[in-house]
C-alpha positions as CSV (number, residue, x, y, z in Angstrom):
1,X,3.6,11.3,-20.4
2,X,0.0,11.9,-21.5
3,X,-1.2,14.8,-23.5
4,X,-5.0,15.4,-23.7
5,X,-6.5,17.2,-26.7
6,X,-10.3,17.3,-26.3
7,X,-11.6,13.8,-26.6
8,X,-8.3,12.4,-27.8
9,X,-5.8,10.7,-25.4
10,X,-2.2,10.5,-26.8
11,X,0.1,8.4,-24.7
12,X,3.8,9.2,-25.1
13,X,6.6,7.2,-23.5
14,X,9.6,9.5,-24.0
15,X,12.9,8.3,-22.5
16,X,16.1,10.3,-23.0
17,X,18.6,8.9,-25.5
18,X,21.3,9.7,-22.9
19,X,19.5,9.0,-19.7
20,X,21.1,10.3,-16.5
21,X,22.0,6.9,-15.0
22,X,25.3,5.2,-14.4
23,X,26.9,4.4,-17.8
24,X,27.5,0.9,-16.5
25,X,23.8,0.2,-15.8
26,X,21.8,1.7,-18.6
27,X,18.6,-0.2,-19.4
28,X,17.0,-0.4,-22.8
29,X,15.2,2.7,-24.0
30,X,11.5,2.5,-23.3
31,X,10.5,1.6,-26.8
32,X,7.9,-0.7,-28.3
33,X,10.8,-3.1,-29.1
34,X,11.9,-3.2,-25.4
35,X,8.4,-3.7,-24.3
36,X,7.9,-6.7,-26.7
37,X,11.3,-8.3,-26.4
38,X,11.3,-12.0,-26.0
39,X,14.4,-12.4,-23.9
40,X,15.3,-10.4,-20.8
41,X,18.5,-12.2,-20.1
42,X,21.2,-10.1,-18.5
43,X,24.9,-10.8,-18.6
44,X,27.4,-10.0,-15.9
45,X,30.0,-7.3,-16.4
46,X,33.7,-8.1,-17.0
47,X,35.6,-8.7,-13.9
48,X,39.4,-9.2,-13.8
49,X,41.7,-10.2,-16.7
50,X,40.7,-12.6,-19.5
51,X,42.3,-13.7,-22.7
52,X,40.7,-13.9,-26.1
53,X,41.6,-14.4,-29.7
54,X,39.3,-11.6,-30.6
55,X,37.7,-8.9,-28.4
56,X,34.7,-7.2,-29.9
57,X,33.6,-3.8,-28.5
58,X,29.9,-3.2,-29.1
59,X,26.9,-5.5,-28.8
60,X,25.0,-4.4,-31.9
61,X,24.6,-6.1,-35.3
62,X,28.2,-5.5,-36.4
63,X,29.7,-7.1,-33.3
64,X,27.2,-9.9,-33.1
65,X,27.5,-10.8,-36.8
66,X,31.4,-10.8,-36.6
67,X,31.3,-12.7,-33.4
68,X,29.1,-15.5,-34.8
69,X,31.3,-15.9,-37.9
70,X,34.5,-15.8,-35.9
71,X,33.2,-18.3,-33.2
72,X,32.0,-20.6,-35.9
73,X,35.5,-20.5,-37.4
74,X,37.0,-21.5,-34.1
75,X,38.1,-18.2,-32.6
76,X,37.7,-17.5,-28.9
77,X,35.5,-14.4,-28.8
78,X,34.8,-12.0,-26.0
79,X,32.3,-9.3,-26.7
80,X,32.0,-6.2,-24.4
81,X,28.8,-4.1,-24.4
82,X,28.6,-0.9,-22.4
83,X,24.9,-1.3,-21.7
84,X,22.7,-4.1,-22.9
85,X,22.8,-6.2,-26.1
86,X,21.0,-4.1,-28.8
87,X,21.0,-1.0,-26.6
88,X,22.0,1.3,-29.4
89,X,20.8,1.7,-33.0
90,X,20.6,-2.0,-33.6
91,X,17.8,-2.4,-31.1
92,X,16.0,1.0,-31.7
93,X,15.8,1.4,-35.5
94,X,12.8,1.3,-37.7
95,X,13.2,-2.4,-38.4
96,X,13.7,-1.9,-42.1
97,X,16.2,-4.4,-43.5
98,X,16.8,-2.5,-46.8
99,X,19.2,-3.7,-49.5
100,X,21.7,-1.0,-50.5
101,X,23.7,1.9,-49.2
102,X,22.9,5.5,-48.5
103,X,24.6,6.6,-51.7
104,X,22.7,4.1,-53.9
105,X,24.2,1.5,-56.2
106,X,24.1,4.0,-59.1
107,X,26.5,6.3,-57.4
108,X,28.8,3.4,-56.7
109,X,28.8,2.5,-60.4
110,X,29.6,6.1,-61.3
111,X,32.5,6.2,-58.8
112,X,34.0,2.7,-59.1
113,X,32.6,1.1,-62.3
114,X,30.1,-1.6,-63.0
115,X,32.1,-4.5,-61.8
116,X,32.6,-2.9,-58.4
117,X,28.9,-1.9,-58.2
118,X,28.0,-5.6,-58.8
119,X,30.1,-6.6,-55.9
120,X,28.7,-3.9,-53.6
121,X,25.2,-4.9,-54.5
122,X,25.9,-8.6,-54.1
123,X,27.3,-8.0,-50.7
124,X,24.3,-6.0,-49.6
125,X,22.0,-8.8,-50.8
126,X,24.2,-11.2,-48.9
127,X,23.7,-9.2,-45.7
128,X,20.0,-9.8,-45.8
129,X,20.7,-13.5,-46.6
130,X,22.8,-13.7,-43.5
131,X,19.9,-12.5,-41.4
132,X,17.6,-15.1,-42.9
133,X,20.2,-17.8,-42.3
134,X,20.6,-16.8,-38.6
135,X,16.9,-16.8,-38.1
136,X,16.6,-20.3,-39.5
137,X,19.7,-21.8,-38.0
138,X,19.3,-20.4,-34.5
139,X,15.5,-20.3,-34.4
140,X,15.3,-16.6,-33.8
141,X,11.7,-15.2,-33.5
142,X,11.8,-11.6,-34.8
143,X,8.7,-11.2,-36.9
144,X,10.7,-11.3,-40.2
145,X,8.5,-10.2,-43.2
146,X,9.9,-10.0,-46.8
147,X,9.3,-7.1,-49.1
148,X,10.1,-3.3,-49.2
149,X,8.5,-0.5,-51.1
150,X,10.3,2.8,-51.9
151,X,7.9,5.7,-52.3
152,X,8.3,8.7,-54.6
153,X,6.7,12.0,-53.5
154,X,7.4,13.6,-56.9
155,X,8.2,12.7,-60.5
156,X,11.9,13.5,-60.0
157,X,12.2,10.8,-57.3
158,X,10.3,8.4,-59.5
159,X,12.7,9.0,-62.3
160,X,15.6,8.4,-60.0
161,X,14.0,5.1,-58.9
162,X,13.8,4.0,-62.5
163,X,17.5,4.9,-63.0
164,X,18.4,2.9,-59.9
165,X,16.3,-0.1,-61.2
166,X,18.3,0.0,-64.4
167,X,21.6,0.0,-62.5
168,X,20.4,-3.1,-60.6
169,X,19.5,-4.7,-63.9
170,X,23.0,-4.0,-65.3
171,X,24.4,-5.7,-62.1
172,X,22.4,-8.8,-63.0
173,X,19.4,-8.2,-60.7
174,X,16.2,-7.5,-62.6
175,X,13.8,-8.1,-59.7
176,X,13.1,-4.5,-58.7
177,X,9.6,-3.6,-59.9
178,X,8.7,0.0,-60.8
179,X,5.3,1.2,-59.6
180,X,4.8,3.9,-62.3
181,X,1.8,5.9,-61.0
182,X,-0.3,7.0,-58.1
183,X,-3.0,4.3,-58.4
184,X,-0.3,1.7,-58.3
185,X,1.0,3.0,-55.0
186,X,-2.6,3.3,-53.6
187,X,-3.0,-0.4,-54.2
188,X,-0.4,-0.8,-51.4
189,X,-0.7,2.3,-49.2
190,X,-3.8,4.2,-48.2
191,X,-2.2,7.6,-48.8
192,X,-2.5,10.2,-51.5
193,X,1.1,11.5,-50.9
194,X,2.9,9.4,-53.5
195,X,3.1,9.5,-57.3
196,X,4.8,6.1,-57.7
197,X,7.5,3.9,-56.3
198,X,9.2,0.5,-56.6
199,X,9.0,-2.9,-55.0
200,X,12.0,-4.8,-53.8
201,X,11.3,-8.5,-52.9
202,X,14.8,-8.9,-51.5
203,X,14.5,-6.5,-48.6
204,X,12.4,-7.1,-45.4
205,X,11.3,-5.7,-42.1
206,X,11.6,-7.2,-38.6
207,X,11.8,-6.7,-34.9
208,X,15.4,-5.5,-34.6
209,X,15.9,-5.9,-30.9
210,X,14.6,-9.5,-30.9
211,X,17.0,-10.2,-33.8
212,X,19.9,-8.9,-31.8
213,X,19.0,-10.8,-28.7
214,X,18.6,-14.0,-30.7
215,X,22.1,-13.4,-32.3
216,X,23.6,-12.9,-28.8
217,X,22.2,-16.3,-27.8
218,X,23.6,-17.8,-31.0
219,X,27.1,-16.4,-30.3
220,X,27.0,-17.9,-26.8
221,X,25.9,-21.2,-28.2
222,X,29.0,-21.2,-30.4
223,X,31.3,-20.6,-27.4
224,X,31.4,-16.8,-27.4
225,X,31.4,-14.9,-24.1
226,X,29.4,-11.7,-23.7
227,X,29.8,-9.1,-21.0
228,X,27.1,-6.4,-20.6
229,X,27.5,-3.3,-18.4
230,X,31.2,-3.2,-19.5
231,X,32.0,0.2,-21.0
232,X,35.4,0.3,-22.5
233,X,37.6,3.0,-21.0
234,X,40.8,2.5,-23.0
235,X,42.3,0.4,-25.8
236,X,46.0,-0.2,-25.9
237,X,46.5,-0.1,-29.7
238,X,49.4,-2.3,-30.8
239,X,50.1,-5.7,-32.2
240,X,48.9,-7.4,-29.0
241,X,46.1,-5.0,-28.0
242,X,44.6,-4.7,-24.5
243,X,41.0,-3.6,-23.9
244,X,40.3,-2.0,-20.5
245,X,37.0,-1.6,-18.7
246,X,36.5,-0.1,-15.2
247,X,36.7,-3.5,-13.6
248,X,38.6,-5.7,-16.0
249,X,40.7,-6.1,-19.1
250,X,40.9,-8.3,-22.2
251,X,44.2,-9.4,-23.6
252,X,43.5,-10.2,-27.2
253,X,45.2,-11.0,-30.5
254,X,42.7,-8.8,-32.4
255,X,40.2,-6.1,-31.4
256,X,37.1,-5.2,-33.4
257,X,35.6,-1.8,-32.6
258,X,31.9,-1.8,-33.4
259,X,30.4,0.9,-31.3
260,X,29.1,3.1,-34.2
261,X,27.4,6.3,-32.9
262,X,28.0,5.3,-29.3
263,X,31.7,4.7,-29.5
264,X,32.4,8.2,-28.2
265,X,35.9,9.6,-28.2
266,X,37.5,6.2,-27.4
267,X,39.6,6.5,-30.6
268,X,39.7,10.2,-31.7
269,X,40.8,9.3,-35.3
270,X,37.6,7.3,-35.7
271,X,35.3,9.8,-33.9
272,X,36.5,12.6,-36.3
273,X,35.1,10.7,-39.3
274,X,31.6,10.1,-37.7
275,X,28.7,12.3,-36.8
276,X,25.8,11.0,-34.7
277,X,22.4,11.6,-36.1
278,X,19.2,11.1,-34.1
279,X,16.0,9.6,-35.6
280,X,12.7,8.9,-34.0
281,X,9.9,6.3,-34.0
282,X,6.4,6.3,-32.7
283,X,4.2,3.2,-32.3
284,X,0.4,3.5,-32.4
285,X,-2.0,1.4,-30.3
286,X,-2.9,-1.9,-32.1
287,X,-5.1,-1.0,-35.1
288,X,-6.7,-4.4,-35.5
289,X,-6.5,-6.7,-38.5
290,X,-9.1,-4.9,-40.6
291,X,-7.9,-1.3,-40.1
292,X,-4.2,-2.3,-40.4
293,X,-4.9,-4.1,-43.7
294,X,-6.8,-1.1,-45.0
295,X,-3.9,1.2,-44.2
296,X,-1.0,-0.9,-45.6
297,X,-2.5,-3.4,-47.9
298,X,0.7,-5.4,-48.2
299,X,2.7,-6.2,-45.1
300,X,6.0,-4.7,-46.4
301,X,8.4,-2.0,-45.1
302,X,7.8,1.4,-46.6
303,X,10.3,4.3,-47.0
304,X,10.0,7.5,-49.0
305,X,12.9,9.0,-51.0
306,X,13.1,12.5,-49.6
307,X,16.4,13.6,-47.9
308,X,14.6,13.8,-44.5
309,X,12.4,10.8,-45.0
310,X,9.5,9.0,-43.5
311,X,9.6,5.2,-42.9
312,X,6.9,3.0,-41.6
313,X,5.6,-0.6,-41.3
314,X,3.2,-2.7,-39.3
315,X,4.3,-4.6,-36.2
316,X,3.3,-8.2,-35.5
317,X,0.4,-7.0,-33.3
318,X,-0.7,-4.6,-36.0
319,X,0.6,-1.3,-34.7
320,X,1.8,1.3,-37.2
321,X,5.5,2.0,-36.4
322,X,6.2,5.4,-38.0
323,X,9.7,6.9,-38.1
324,X,11.6,9.9,-39.4
325,X,13.1,13.2,-38.5
326,X,16.9,13.7,-38.2
327,X,19.0,15.9,-36.0
328,X,22.7,16.1,-36.5
329,X,24.7,15.7,-33.4
330,X,22.2,13.3,-31.8
331,X,19.9,15.9,-30.4
332,X,16.5,15.0,-28.9
333,X,13.9,17.8,-29.1
334,X,11.5,17.9,-26.2
335,X,8.5,17.8,-28.4
336,X,9.6,15.1,-30.9
337,X,6.7,12.7,-30.1
338,X,4.0,15.2,-31.1
339,X,6.1,16.3,-34.1
340,X,6.3,12.7,-35.2
341,X,2.6,12.3,-34.7
342,X,2.0,15.3,-37.0
343,X,4.3,13.8,-39.6
344,X,2.3,10.6,-39.4
345,X,-1.0,12.5,-39.9
346,X,0.4,14.2,-43.0
347,X,0.7,10.7,-44.6
348,X,-2.3,9.1,-42.9
349,X,-4.9,11.7,-41.8
350,X,-7.3,8.9,-41.2
351,X,-5.4,8.0,-38.0
352,X,-6.3,11.2,-36.1
353,X,-8.2,9.3,-33.5
354,X,-5.5,6.7,-32.9
355,X,-3.5,6.8,-29.7
356,X,0.3,6.7,-29.6
357,X,1.6,4.1,-27.1
358,X,5.4,4.5,-27.5
359,X,7.8,7.2,-28.7
360,X,11.5,6.9,-28.7
361,X,14.7,8.0,-30.4
362,X,18.3,6.8,-31.0
363,X,21.4,7.7,-32.8
364,X,23.1,6.3,-35.9
365,X,26.4,7.5,-37.4
366,X,27.0,9.0,-40.8
367,X,30.3,9.4,-42.6
368,X,31.2,12.2,-45.1
369,X,31.1,9.6,-47.9
370,X,27.8,8.1,-46.6
371,X,29.5,4.7,-47.0
372,X,30.6,2.5,-44.0
373,X,33.9,3.4,-42.5
374,X,35.8,0.0,-42.3
375,X,39.5,-0.4,-41.7
376,X,42.4,-1.1,-39.5
377,X,44.2,1.3,-37.2
378,X,47.8,1.8,-38.4
379,X,50.5,-0.6,-37.1
380,X,48.0,-2.5,-35.0
381,X,45.7,-5.5,-34.8
382,X,42.7,-3.2,-34.1
383,X,40.0,-3.1,-36.7
384,X,36.8,-1.1,-36.9
385,X,33.5,-0.8,-38.7
386,X,31.1,2.1,-38.3
387,X,29.1,4.8,-40.1
388,X,26.4,2.8,-42.0
389,X,24.6,6.1,-42.6
390,X,21.1,4.9,-42.1
391,X,21.4,1.5,-43.9
392,X,22.8,-0.6,-41.1
393,X,20.5,-3.5,-40.6
394,X,21.7,-5.5,-43.6
395,X,25.1,-3.9,-44.1
396,X,26.2,-4.6,-40.6
397,X,25.7,-8.3,-41.1
398,X,27.8,-8.6,-44.2
399,X,30.5,-6.4,-42.7
400,X,30.6,-8.7,-39.7
401,X,31.3,-11.6,-42.1
402,X,33.9,-9.6,-44.0
403,X,35.7,-8.9,-40.7
404,X,35.9,-12.6,-39.9
405,X,37.1,-13.3,-43.5
406,X,39.8,-10.7,-43.1
407,X,41.1,-12.1,-39.8
408,X,41.2,-15.6,-41.5
409,X,43.5,-14.2,-44.1
410,X,41.1,-13.4,-46.9
411,X,40.9,-9.6,-47.2
412,X,39.6,-9.3,-50.8
413,X,36.0,-8.4,-49.9
414,X,36.9,-6.5,-46.8
415,X,39.1,-4.3,-49.0
416,X,36.1,-3.2,-51.1
417,X,35.1,-1.1,-48.1
418,X,38.4,-0.3,-46.6
419,X,39.6,1.3,-49.8
420,X,36.8,3.9,-49.7
421,X,38.6,7.0,-48.7
422,X,37.0,8.4,-45.5
423,X,37.9,11.9,-44.4
424,X,37.2,13.8,-41.2
425,X,34.2,16.1,-41.2
426,X,35.3,19.7,-41.7
427,X,35.2,21.9,-38.6
428,X,37.0,19.7,-36.1
429,X,35.6,18.3,-32.9
430,X,33.5,21.3,-32.0
431,X,32.4,22.8,-35.3
432,X,31.8,19.7,-37.5
433,X,28.2,19.3,-36.3
434,X,27.2,23.0,-37.0
435,X,28.9,22.7,-40.4
436,X,26.9,19.6,-41.3
437,X,23.7,21.2,-39.9
438,X,24.2,24.1,-42.3
439,X,24.6,21.7,-45.2
440,X,21.5,19.8,-44.2
441,X,19.4,23.0,-44.6
442,X,20.3,22.9,-48.3
443,X,18.9,19.4,-48.5
444,X,15.8,20.2,-46.6
445,X,15.2,23.1,-49.0
446,X,15.6,20.6,-51.9
447,X,12.9,18.4,-50.2
448,X,10.6,21.4,-50.1
449,X,11.3,22.2,-53.8
450,X,10.9,18.6,-54.9
451,X,14.4,17.9,-55.9
452,X,15.5,14.3,-56.3
453,X,18.0,12.9,-53.8
454,X,19.9,10.8,-56.4
């Protein structure tokens, strides 16, 4: 859709996150990522009955990472995706491969102690290393660029960043660099909104859909089988689980559920512990080398530290990809594209003449603990991993490896996540989202008042 404001032409491409098409034939959302994907291969849906050592439900980063590790270990893997590989959050997100968890490493130290915090941080770092390894080994072209900057909008956030840097140092990682003042940030970002920040050389940014598509090819090269357009209708949960689709079934020794915010009510006990949250991204027209370099002087990923945050970075063709907003329950407001543009102009008013070429949204899942929900359904060989709470790009990759380790008989690292007590959201199926929305108002007020999120 196009909106004209005087001399300004703003081009919006606004697909629905839940488009009214057959669930078995949903295409990718009309995002910048879909428009610039480097592989349009389409896999056939499941037909008939097949056997597998492991059946994976979900063609996002968790399922792909687990599948690669399992196939490399000799397991026969069948992966079922309801739509297309990377159709959900893995192919729609802001492309920020950030080290850490929603709660922060400091919160994990307070809750579990320093030794556990070291392990959680080590595994988060390993998640990004896995991405690097996959890119190199399987020659995946996904515009990977190292470096991430956290941005403080007030002194309380800057203080919280320094405390987090100290926790990392206690965990043996002293490579976070505090940016102590406004001039230091303005050496990186052409915005007056920030009082300081930190630089993390371990994190990165990338084209997430191209990474997912490359990992799908990698899984197939290792002998894995992928079926797209194969929404799962039922899982028989027992020691020899059976996964059903409309036109087929998989008899498996193990099942891994990795649908995250798009799993739906397939397993009610899992759905009760998750809430879908929508987030949105706009992509400007290409800015050109000179203007892009003046805007973001270092080609890093950038994220502020408010509760309802902004995140942005440059694409390979020098567009600004600017993301933010959050709506509990996965809502998509009709005017989100213009709202996102206004948020962008609050940070970069110098872009008022720039056209918006793409605008899209998608859902991720949060848990009550804001840590991943990883575990095993009781008395069965059905495992699951969901609820990365906005930190999924790297964490999904390490969780995929941990799932493969666990099936191979080494559950030590898997248990670091499975032991985190996850509880259903209060309010039940119909009231949990309104309850969380009411809680979110408190945090939005804290943003307005400048309270730290840590």
